A tleap script that builds the chain and sets N, CA, C and O, in Angstrom:
source leaprc.protein.ff14SB
mol = sequence {
  NMET ALA PRO PHE THR ASN ARG SER PHE ALA
  ASN THR LEU PRO ASN SER ILE ALA ALA ARG
  TYR ARG LYS ALA LEU THR LYS HIE PRO PHE
  LEU LEU PHE GLY LEU PRO PHE LEU THR THR
  ILE VAL ALA GLY SER PHE MET LEU THR PRO
  ALA THR ALA LEU ARG TYR GLU ARG TYR ASP
  ARG LYS ASN GLN GLN ILE SER GLN GLU GLU
  LYS MET GLY LEU THR GLN ASP ARG ARG LYS
  VAL ASN MET LYS ASP GLU TYR TYR ARG LEU
  GLN ALA LYS ASP LEU GLU ASN TRP GLU GLN
  ARG ARG VAL LYS ARG LEU PRO GLY GLU VAL
  ASP GLY ILE LEU CGLU
}
set mol.1.N position { 213.553 96.103 65.409 }
set mol.1.CA position { 212.404 96.981 65.338 }
set mol.1.C position { 211.522 96.722 66.553 }
set mol.1.O position { 211.309 95.574 66.943 }
set mol.2.N position { 211.023 97.771 67.133 }
set mol.2.CA position { 210.166 97.661 68.316 }
set mol.2.C position { 208.810 97.080 67.909 }
set mol.2.O position { 208.318 97.344 66.812 }
set mol.3.N position { 208.224 96.303 68.785 }
set mol.3.CA position { 206.945 95.684 68.414 }
set mol.3.C position { 205.809 96.693 68.255 }
set mol.3.O position { 204.910 96.483 67.441 }
set mol.4.N position { 205.837 97.761 69.005 }
set mol.4.CA position { 204.793 98.779 68.903 }
set mol.4.C position { 205.434 100.107 68.518 }
set mol.4.O position { 206.365 100.575 69.173 }
set mol.5.N position { 204.933 100.691 67.471 }
set mol.5.CA position { 205.478 101.977 67.041 }
set mol.5.C position { 204.577 103.101 67.527 }
set mol.5.O position { 203.432 102.871 67.914 }
set mol.6.N position { 205.104 104.315 67.501 }
set mol.6.CA position { 204.338 105.474 67.939 }
set mol.6.C position { 203.427 106.019 66.844 }
set mol.6.O position { 202.599 106.892 67.104 }
set mol.7.N position { 203.572 105.521 65.650 }
set mol.7.CA position { 202.746 106.022 64.566 }
set mol.7.C position { 201.335 105.448 64.683 }
set mol.7.O position { 201.171 104.261 64.967 }
set mol.8.N position { 200.339 106.263 64.470 }
set mol.8.CA position { 198.960 105.785 64.511 }
set mol.8.C position { 198.530 105.378 63.109 }
set mol.8.O position { 199.214 105.667 62.127 }
set mol.9.N position { 197.393 104.708 63.031 }
set mol.9.CA position { 196.897 104.227 61.745 }
set mol.9.C position { 196.532 105.389 60.822 }
set mol.9.O position { 196.758 105.317 59.614 }
set mol.10.N position { 195.971 106.453 61.384 }
set mol.10.CA position { 195.539 107.592 60.572 }
set mol.10.C position { 196.736 108.289 59.916 }
set mol.10.O position { 196.597 108.848 58.828 }
set mol.11.N position { 197.894 108.263 60.550 }
set mol.11.CA position { 199.067 108.926 59.994 }
set mol.11.C position { 199.750 108.100 58.912 }
set mol.11.O position { 200.495 108.658 58.107 }
set mol.12.N position { 199.528 106.829 58.865 }
set mol.12.CA position { 200.261 105.999 57.914 }
set mol.12.C position { 199.693 106.096 56.510 }
set mol.12.O position { 200.455 106.122 55.544 }
set mol.13.N position { 198.363 106.153 56.371 }
set mol.13.CA position { 197.756 106.202 55.044 }
set mol.13.C position { 196.826 107.415 54.939 }
set mol.13.O position { 195.612 107.263 55.070 }
set mol.14.N position { 197.361 108.598 54.709 }
set mol.14.CA position { 196.513 109.804 54.755 }
set mol.14.C position { 195.533 109.927 53.593 }
set mol.14.O position { 194.489 110.560 53.749 }
set mol.15.N position { 195.829 109.356 52.454 }
set mol.15.CA position { 194.951 109.529 51.298 }
set mol.15.C position { 194.129 108.287 50.974 }
set mol.15.O position { 193.442 108.253 49.954 }
set mol.16.N position { 194.188 107.299 51.801 }
set mol.16.CA position { 193.441 106.082 51.496 }
set mol.16.C position { 191.954 106.263 51.817 }
set mol.16.O position { 191.561 107.217 52.488 }
set mol.17.N position { 191.159 105.350 51.336 }
set mol.17.CA position { 189.708 105.403 51.570 }
set mol.17.C position { 189.405 105.226 53.054 }
set mol.17.O position { 188.512 105.878 53.595 }
set mol.18.N position { 190.147 104.347 53.705 }
set mol.18.CA position { 189.920 104.097 55.126 }
set mol.18.C position { 190.221 105.337 55.962 }
set mol.18.O position { 189.498 105.636 56.913 }
set mol.19.N position { 191.272 106.050 55.615 }
set mol.19.CA position { 191.627 107.253 56.368 }
set mol.19.C position { 190.596 108.355 56.156 }
set mol.19.O position { 190.236 109.070 57.092 }
set mol.20.N position { 190.129 108.485 54.930 }
set mol.20.CA position { 189.097 109.500 54.660 }
set mol.20.C position { 187.791 109.138 55.366 }
set mol.20.O position { 187.097 110.015 55.881 }
set mol.21.N position { 187.458 107.845 55.391 }
set mol.21.CA position { 186.237 107.392 56.088 }
set mol.21.C position { 186.350 107.659 57.585 }
set mol.21.O position { 185.399 108.128 58.211 }
set mol.22.N position { 187.516 107.360 58.156 }
set mol.22.CA position { 187.715 107.591 59.588 }
set mol.22.C position { 187.622 109.071 59.940 }
set mol.22.O position { 187.070 109.433 60.979 }
set mol.23.N position { 188.151 109.909 59.090 }
set mol.23.CA position { 188.091 111.353 59.332 }
set mol.23.C position { 186.649 111.859 59.218 }
set mol.23.O position { 186.204 112.672 60.029 }
set mol.24.N position { 185.935 111.377 58.219 }
set mol.24.CA position { 184.533 111.788 58.046 }
set mol.24.C position { 183.652 111.201 59.145 }
set mol.24.O position { 182.635 111.794 59.507 }
set mol.25.N position { 184.033 110.043 59.676 }
set mol.25.CA position { 183.258 109.394 60.735 }
set mol.25.C position { 183.270 110.221 62.016 }
set mol.25.O position { 182.288 110.229 62.758 }
set mol.26.N position { 184.367 110.912 62.280 }
set mol.26.CA position { 184.410 111.760 63.469 }
set mol.26.C position { 183.499 112.972 63.328 }
set mol.26.O position { 183.017 113.505 64.328 }
set mol.27.N position { 183.258 113.416 62.084 }
set mol.27.CA position { 182.391 114.578 61.867 }
set mol.27.C position { 180.909 114.188 61.800 }
set mol.27.O position { 180.052 114.910 62.310 }
set mol.28.N position { 180.609 113.043 61.168 }
set mol.28.CA position { 179.216 112.620 60.977 }
set mol.28.C position { 179.055 111.159 61.408 }
set mol.28.O position { 178.906 110.294 60.544 }
set mol.29.N position { 179.078 110.854 62.697 }
set mol.29.CA position { 179.053 109.453 63.121 }
set mol.29.C position { 177.730 108.751 62.813 }
set mol.29.O position { 177.740 107.586 62.417 }
set mol.30.N position { 176.595 109.430 62.984 }
set mol.30.CA position { 175.323 108.756 62.736 }
set mol.30.C position { 175.134 108.467 61.255 }
set mol.30.O position { 174.673 107.388 60.882 }
set mol.31.N position { 175.484 109.420 60.420 }
set mol.31.CA position { 175.279 109.270 58.985 }
set mol.31.C position { 176.135 108.147 58.401 }
set mol.31.O position { 175.674 107.421 57.520 }
set mol.32.N position { 177.356 107.992 58.869 }
set mol.32.CA position { 178.278 107.015 58.293 }
set mol.32.C position { 178.334 105.692 59.046 }
set mol.32.O position { 178.831 104.706 58.503 }
set mol.33.N position { 177.840 105.643 60.274 }
set mol.33.CA position { 177.863 104.376 61.018 }
set mol.33.C position { 176.470 103.970 61.480 }
set mol.33.O position { 176.044 102.841 61.239 }
set mol.34.N position { 175.759 104.874 62.138 }
set mol.34.CA position { 174.457 104.534 62.719 }
set mol.34.C position { 173.394 104.241 61.683 }
set mol.34.O position { 172.654 103.266 61.812 }
set mol.35.N position { 173.308 105.073 60.656 }
set mol.35.CA position { 172.289 104.881 59.626 }
set mol.35.C position { 172.484 103.578 58.849 }
set mol.35.O position { 171.503 102.860 58.655 }
set mol.36.N position { 173.683 103.231 58.398 }
set mol.36.CA position { 173.853 101.925 57.734 }
set mol.36.C position { 173.556 100.751 58.674 }
set mol.36.O position { 173.029 99.724 58.245 }
set mol.37.N position { 173.893 100.908 59.937 }
set mol.37.CA position { 173.621 99.845 60.904 }
set mol.37.C position { 172.116 99.632 61.064 }
set mol.37.O position { 171.633 98.502 60.996 }
set mol.38.N position { 171.382 100.719 61.276 }
set mol.38.CA position { 169.930 100.610 61.425 }
set mol.38.C position { 169.271 100.117 60.141 }
set mol.38.O position { 168.299 99.363 60.197 }
set mol.39.N position { 169.780 100.529 59.002 }
set mol.39.CA position { 169.243 100.048 57.726 }
set mol.39.C position { 169.436 98.542 57.588 }
set mol.39.O position { 168.544 97.841 57.109 }
set mol.40.N position { 170.584 98.050 58.002 }
set mol.40.CA position { 170.842 96.615 57.956 }
set mol.40.C position { 169.889 95.861 58.871 }
set mol.40.O position { 169.380 94.807 58.489 }
set mol.41.N position { 169.639 96.373 60.059 }
set mol.41.CA position { 168.733 95.718 61.001 }
set mol.41.C position { 167.317 95.664 60.435 }
set mol.41.O position { 166.673 94.616 60.488 }
set mol.42.N position { 166.830 96.763 59.902 }
set mol.42.CA position { 165.467 96.811 59.355 }
set mol.42.C position { 165.354 95.919 58.120 }
set mol.42.O position { 164.370 95.194 57.976 }
set mol.43.N position { 166.335 95.960 57.234 }
set mol.43.CA position { 166.306 95.116 56.040 }
set mol.43.C position { 166.346 93.633 56.426 }
set mol.43.O position { 165.663 92.814 55.811 }
set mol.44.N position { 167.137 93.294 57.431 }
set mol.44.CA position { 167.186 91.908 57.899 }
set mol.44.C position { 165.858 91.453 58.463 }
set mol.44.O position { 165.466 90.300 58.286 }
set mol.45.N position { 165.167 92.349 59.138 }
set mol.45.CA position { 163.849 92.016 59.665 }
set mol.45.C position { 162.882 91.694 58.533 }
set mol.45.O position { 162.125 90.727 58.615 }
set mol.46.N position { 162.906 92.506 57.475 }
set mol.46.CA position { 162.027 92.237 56.338 }
set mol.46.C position { 162.423 90.967 55.599 }
set mol.46.O position { 161.562 90.269 55.063 }
set mol.47.N position { 163.707 90.661 55.566 }
set mol.47.CA position { 164.164 89.447 54.894 }
set mol.47.C position { 163.777 88.190 55.681 }
set mol.47.O position { 163.488 87.154 55.083 }
set mol.48.N position { 163.769 88.274 57.011 }
set mol.48.CA position { 163.463 87.107 57.831 }
set mol.48.C position { 161.969 86.880 58.026 }
set mol.48.O position { 161.572 85.831 58.534 }
set mol.49.N position { 161.135 87.834 57.637 }
set mol.49.CA position { 159.688 87.688 57.815 }
set mol.49.C position { 159.141 86.447 57.106 }
set mol.49.O position { 158.368 85.719 57.728 }
set mol.50.N position { 159.490 86.154 55.842 }
set mol.50.CA position { 158.972 84.933 55.212 }
set mol.50.C position { 159.424 83.653 55.911 }
set mol.50.O position { 158.680 82.674 55.952 }
set mol.51.N position { 160.627 83.654 56.456 }
set mol.51.CA position { 161.114 82.459 57.149 }
set mol.51.C position { 160.306 82.194 58.411 }
set mol.51.O position { 159.955 81.049 58.695 }
set mol.52.N position { 160.010 83.234 59.164 }
set mol.52.CA position { 159.214 83.033 60.379 }
set mol.52.C position { 157.779 82.669 60.023 }
set mol.52.O position { 157.152 81.882 60.733 }
set mol.53.N position { 157.249 83.221 58.942 }
set mol.53.CA position { 155.900 82.855 58.507 }
set mol.53.C position { 155.848 81.380 58.136 }
set mol.53.O position { 154.876 80.694 58.452 }
set mol.54.N position { 156.880 80.894 57.472 }
set mol.54.CA position { 156.935 79.478 57.110 }
set mol.54.C position { 156.959 78.602 58.351 }
set mol.54.O position { 156.330 77.545 58.378 }
set mol.55.N position { 157.669 79.027 59.359 }
set mol.55.CA position { 157.744 78.266 60.614 }
set mol.55.C position { 156.360 78.125 61.240 }
set mol.55.O position { 155.970 77.029 61.641 }
set mol.56.N position { 155.618 79.224 61.326 }
set mol.56.CA position { 154.305 79.168 61.956 }
set mol.56.C position { 153.283 78.454 61.079 }
set mol.56.O position { 152.369 77.817 61.603 }
set mol.57.N position { 153.414 78.542 59.765 }
set mol.57.CA position { 152.518 77.794 58.883 }
set mol.57.C position { 152.732 76.293 59.056 }
set mol.57.O position { 151.765 75.531 59.062 }
set mol.58.N position { 153.968 75.864 59.194 }
set mol.58.CA position { 154.261 74.447 59.400 }
set mol.58.C position { 153.675 73.964 60.731 }
set mol.58.O position { 153.142 72.858 60.813 }
set mol.59.N position { 153.775 74.793 61.764 }
set mol.59.CA position { 153.194 74.458 63.069 }
set mol.59.C position { 151.680 74.350 62.967 }
set mol.59.O position { 151.094 73.430 63.538 }
set mol.60.N position { 151.031 75.267 62.251 }
set mol.60.CA position { 149.579 75.221 62.083 }
set mol.60.C position { 149.150 73.991 61.297 }
set mol.60.O position { 148.123 73.386 61.604 }
set mol.61.N position { 149.931 73.616 60.280 }
set mol.61.CA position { 149.618 72.421 59.497 }
set mol.61.C position { 149.673 71.166 60.367 }
set mol.61.O position { 148.839 70.272 60.226 }
set mol.62.N position { 150.645 71.101 61.255 }
set mol.62.CA position { 150.777 69.946 62.144 }
set mol.62.C position { 149.573 69.857 63.074 }
set mol.62.O position { 149.022 68.775 63.271 }
set mol.63.N position { 149.164 70.982 63.646 }
set mol.63.CA position { 147.999 70.973 64.530 }
set mol.63.C position { 146.731 70.648 63.766 }
set mol.63.O position { 145.848 69.984 64.309 }
set mol.64.N position { 146.613 71.091 62.534 }
set mol.64.CA position { 145.440 70.796 61.731 }
set mol.64.C position { 145.379 69.307 61.425 }
set mol.64.O position { 144.288 68.737 61.400 }
set mol.65.N position { 146.509 68.665 61.194 }
set mol.65.CA position { 146.550 67.237 60.917 }
set mol.65.C position { 146.078 66.458 62.138 }
set mol.65.O position { 145.356 65.472 61.989 }
set mol.66.N position { 146.463 66.871 63.328 }
set mol.66.CA position { 146.029 66.192 64.545 }
set mol.66.C position { 144.525 66.327 64.712 }
set mol.66.O position { 143.855 65.372 65.106 }
set mol.67.N position { 143.992 67.500 64.416 }
set mol.67.CA position { 142.552 67.677 64.562 }
set mol.67.C position { 141.798 66.816 63.552 }
set mol.67.O position { 140.692 66.364 63.847 }
set mol.68.N position { 142.364 66.577 62.370 }
set mol.68.CA position { 141.724 65.695 61.403 }
set mol.68.C position { 141.717 64.258 61.906 }
set mol.68.O position { 140.743 63.537 61.689 }
set mol.69.N position { 142.797 63.823 62.580 }
set mol.69.CA position { 142.814 62.481 63.163 }
set mol.69.C position { 141.770 62.360 64.261 }
set mol.69.O position { 141.141 61.313 64.412 }
set mol.70.N position { 141.587 63.417 65.019 }
set mol.70.CA position { 140.551 63.392 66.044 }
set mol.70.C position { 139.173 63.321 65.412 }
set mol.70.O position { 138.282 62.666 65.953 }
set mol.71.N position { 138.978 63.983 64.272 }
set mol.71.CA position { 137.697 63.914 63.571 }
set mol.71.C position { 137.412 62.503 63.091 }
set mol.71.O position { 136.255 62.085 63.040 }
set mol.72.N position { 138.449 61.770 62.740 }
set mol.72.CA position { 138.250 60.408 62.259 }
set mol.72.C position { 137.850 59.478 63.393 }
set mol.72.O position { 137.416 58.354 63.140 }
set mol.73.N position { 137.984 59.916 64.623 }
set mol.73.CA position { 137.520 59.121 65.749 }
set mol.73.C position { 138.551 58.191 66.334 }
set mol.73.O position { 138.198 57.138 66.867 }
set mol.74.N position { 139.807 58.547 66.252 }
set mol.74.CA position { 140.846 57.679 66.793 }
set mol.74.C position { 140.889 57.706 68.320 }
set mol.74.O position { 141.414 56.778 68.936 }
set mol.75.N position { 140.359 58.730 68.924 }
set mol.75.CA position { 140.427 58.845 70.379 }
set mol.75.C position { 139.183 58.313 71.077 }
set mol.75.O position { 139.121 58.352 72.305 }
set mol.76.N position { 138.196 57.820 70.348 }
set mol.76.CA position { 136.945 57.407 70.975 }
set mol.76.C position { 137.032 56.046 71.653 }
set mol.76.O position { 136.388 55.837 72.681 }
set mol.77.N position { 137.804 55.121 71.111 }
set mol.77.CA position { 137.824 53.747 71.623 }
set mol.77.C position { 138.861 53.524 72.710 }
set mol.77.O position { 139.222 52.378 72.976 }
set mol.78.N position { 139.338 54.545 73.328 }
set mol.78.CA position { 140.352 54.376 74.367 }
set mol.78.C position { 139.701 54.171 75.714 }
set mol.78.O position { 138.637 54.717 76.007 }
set mol.79.N position { 140.360 53.377 76.517 }
set mol.79.CA position { 139.824 53.075 77.840 }
set mol.79.C position { 140.223 54.190 78.788 }
set mol.79.O position { 141.325 54.731 78.699 }
set mol.80.N position { 139.328 54.527 79.686 }
set mol.80.CA position { 139.609 55.565 80.678 }
set mol.80.C position { 140.539 54.991 81.736 }
set mol.80.O position { 140.374 53.843 82.148 }
set mol.81.N position { 141.497 55.762 82.173 }
set mol.81.CA position { 142.485 55.295 83.137 }
set mol.81.C position { 142.151 55.889 84.496 }
set mol.81.O position { 141.985 57.100 84.646 }
set mol.82.N position { 142.058 55.001 85.483 }
set mol.82.CA position { 141.831 55.413 86.854 }
set mol.82.C position { 143.042 54.946 87.662 }
set mol.82.O position { 143.433 53.782 87.565 }
set mol.83.N position { 143.631 55.823 88.446 }
set mol.83.CA position { 144.861 55.480 89.164 }
set mol.83.C position { 144.640 54.359 90.167 }
set mol.83.O position { 145.498 53.490 90.322 }
set mol.84.N position { 143.505 54.369 90.847 }
set mol.84.CA position { 143.243 53.300 91.825 }
set mol.84.C position { 143.115 51.955 91.137 }
set mol.84.O position { 143.667 50.959 91.603 }
set mol.85.N position { 142.381 51.921 90.018 }
set mol.85.CA position { 142.214 50.655 89.294 }
set mol.85.C position { 143.553 50.140 88.780 }
set mol.85.O position { 143.818 48.940 88.853 }
set mol.86.N position { 144.389 51.015 88.270 }
set mol.86.CA position { 145.701 50.595 87.791 }
set mol.86.C position { 146.567 50.078 88.943 }
set mol.86.O position { 147.300 49.102 88.781 }
set mol.87.N position { 146.486 50.721 90.083 }
set mol.87.CA position { 147.260 50.281 91.244 }
set mol.87.C position { 146.843 48.876 91.657 }
set mol.87.O position { 147.701 48.023 91.887 }
set mol.88.N position { 145.536 48.620 91.756 }
set mol.88.CA position { 145.060 47.290 92.160 }
set mol.88.C position { 145.342 46.246 91.085 }
set mol.88.O position { 145.585 45.082 91.405 }
set mol.89.N position { 145.313 46.643 89.822 }
set mol.89.CA position { 145.617 45.689 88.747 }
set mol.89.C position { 147.082 45.266 88.815 }
set mol.89.O position { 147.399 44.098 88.587 }
set mol.90.N position { 147.975 46.202 89.126 }
set mol.90.CA position { 149.385 45.848 89.263 }
set mol.90.C position { 149.651 45.034 90.530 }
set mol.90.O position { 150.544 44.187 90.553 }
set mol.91.N position { 148.877 45.293 91.580 }
set mol.91.CA position { 149.026 44.509 92.809 }
set mol.91.C position { 148.619 43.059 92.590 }
set mol.91.O position { 149.161 42.160 93.233 }
set mol.92.N position { 147.684 42.826 91.701 }
set mol.92.CA position { 147.215 41.465 91.436 }
set mol.92.C position { 148.231 40.657 90.643 }
set mol.92.O position { 148.209 39.427 90.701 }
set mol.93.N position { 149.112 41.304 89.912 }
set mol.93.CA position { 150.109 40.577 89.126 }
set mol.93.C position { 151.195 40.035 90.041 }
set mol.93.O position { 151.510 40.612 91.081 }
set mol.94.N position { 151.751 38.919 89.625 }
set mol.94.CA position { 152.854 38.309 90.360 }
set mol.94.C position { 154.161 38.863 89.797 }
set mol.94.O position { 154.629 38.421 88.748 }
set mol.95.N position { 154.734 39.815 90.487 }
set mol.95.CA position { 155.930 40.471 89.993 }
set mol.95.C position { 157.220 39.809 90.468 }
set mol.95.O position { 158.310 40.236 90.087 }
set mol.96.N position { 157.109 38.778 91.290 }
set mol.96.CA position { 158.302 38.114 91.813 }
set mol.96.C position { 158.802 37.021 90.879 }
set mol.96.O position { 160.009 36.797 90.791 }
set mol.97.N position { 157.918 36.348 90.193 }
set mol.97.CA position { 158.308 35.252 89.300 }
set mol.97.C position { 158.303 35.756 87.866 }
set mol.97.O position { 157.249 35.861 87.239 }
set mol.98.N position { 159.471 36.063 87.359 }
set mol.98.CA position { 159.577 36.532 85.996 }
set mol.98.C position { 160.819 35.949 85.369 }
set mol.98.O position { 161.722 35.487 86.067 }
set mol.99.N position { 160.866 35.971 84.052 }
set mol.99.CA position { 161.976 35.403 83.322 }
set mol.99.C position { 162.509 36.433 82.339 }
set mol.99.O position { 161.744 37.092 81.634 }
set mol.100.N position { 163.820 36.561 82.302 }
set mol.100.CA position { 164.427 37.528 81.386 }
set mol.100.C position { 164.516 36.912 79.997 }
set mol.100.O position { 165.012 35.796 79.842 }
set mol.101.N position { 164.041 37.631 78.993 }
set mol.101.CA position { 164.081 37.144 77.612 }
set mol.101.C position { 164.759 38.203 76.741 }
set mol.101.O position { 164.596 39.406 76.948 }
set mol.102.N position { 165.517 37.720 75.770 }
set mol.102.CA position { 166.156 38.634 74.832 }
set mol.102.C position { 165.161 39.057 73.760 }
set mol.102.O position { 164.310 38.277 73.333 }
set mol.103.N position { 165.284 40.275 73.350 }
set mol.103.CA position { 164.444 40.776 72.271 }
set mol.103.C position { 165.017 40.281 70.953 }
set mol.103.O position { 166.231 40.314 70.748 }
set mol.104.N position { 164.144 39.818 70.055 }
set mol.104.CA position { 164.617 39.350 68.760 }
set mol.104.C position { 165.118 40.549 67.964 }
set mol.104.O position { 164.457 41.585 67.903 }
set mol.105.N position { 166.298 40.397 67.355 }
set mol.105.CA position { 166.923 41.483 66.604 }
set mol.105.C position { 166.514 41.395 65.137 }
set mol.105.O position { 166.153 40.327 64.642 }
set mol.106.N position { 166.574 42.511 64.465 }
set mol.106.CA position { 166.321 42.541 63.034 }
set mol.106.C position { 167.513 41.922 62.307 }
set mol.106.O position { 168.625 41.920 62.834 }
set mol.107.N position { 167.292 41.401 61.108 }
set mol.107.CA position { 168.419 40.819 60.356 }
set mol.107.C position { 169.500 41.865 60.091 }
set mol.107.O position { 169.207 42.963 59.617 }
set mol.108.N position { 170.723 41.525 60.392 }
set mol.108.CA position { 171.842 42.428 60.181 }
set mol.108.C position { 172.118 43.356 61.344 }
set mol.108.O position { 173.112 44.082 61.326 }
set mol.109.N position { 171.273 43.353 62.347 }
set mol.109.CA position { 171.479 44.229 63.510 }
set mol.109.C position { 172.404 43.530 64.497 }
set mol.109.O position { 172.315 42.318 64.693 }
set mol.110.N position { 173.289 44.297 65.115 }
set mol.110.CA position { 174.222 43.744 66.090 }
set mol.110.C position { 173.440 43.371 67.333 }
set mol.110.O position { 172.676 44.178 67.862 }
set mol.111.N position { 173.636 42.126 67.804 }
set mol.111.CA position { 172.860 41.679 68.953 }
set mol.111.C position { 173.543 41.936 70.290 }
set mol.111.O position { 172.909 41.784 71.335 }
set mol.112.N position { 174.818 42.321 70.290 }
set mol.112.CA position { 175.493 42.685 71.516 }
set mol.112.C position { 176.051 41.517 72.302 }
set mol.112.O position { 176.511 41.715 73.426 }
set mol.113.N position { 176.033 40.333 71.771 }
set mol.113.CA position { 176.586 39.158 72.482 }
set mol.113.C position { 178.089 39.104 72.210 }
set mol.113.O position { 178.521 39.143 71.059 }
set mol.114.N position { 178.873 39.013 73.274 }
set mol.114.CA position { 180.326 38.890 73.130 }
set mol.114.C position { 180.672 37.419 72.979 }
set mol.114.O position { 180.189 36.583 73.743 }
set mol.115.N position { 181.503 37.098 72.003 }
set mol.115.CA position { 181.868 35.700 71.771 }
set mol.115.C position { 183.244 35.407 72.233 }
set mol.115.O position { 183.708 34.273 72.111 }
savepdb mol mol.pdb
quit
């Protein structure tokens, strides 16, 4: 049997639902294809509206929490940073004499030492 036959899909099943739909689709393409497509898009937009609202409400809640921390005065006791002062403070440190130390690991944590 040849891999491709000359028969088309419309000729094989003349009374099936798919064949009748295909025939009607050539006569009324917007009614049978465009309108259901646009209806799906609009319905999906209405369905996704609560999800996007939840996203923005969560973002607003996070920003409101930060403003409450600022009201409590957590940002008042911070030291002002000046680039020149930081540069001179680092210049005053002795960066040549230092010792490498291992960080203490939590119990049960792999320390990475090969034995």
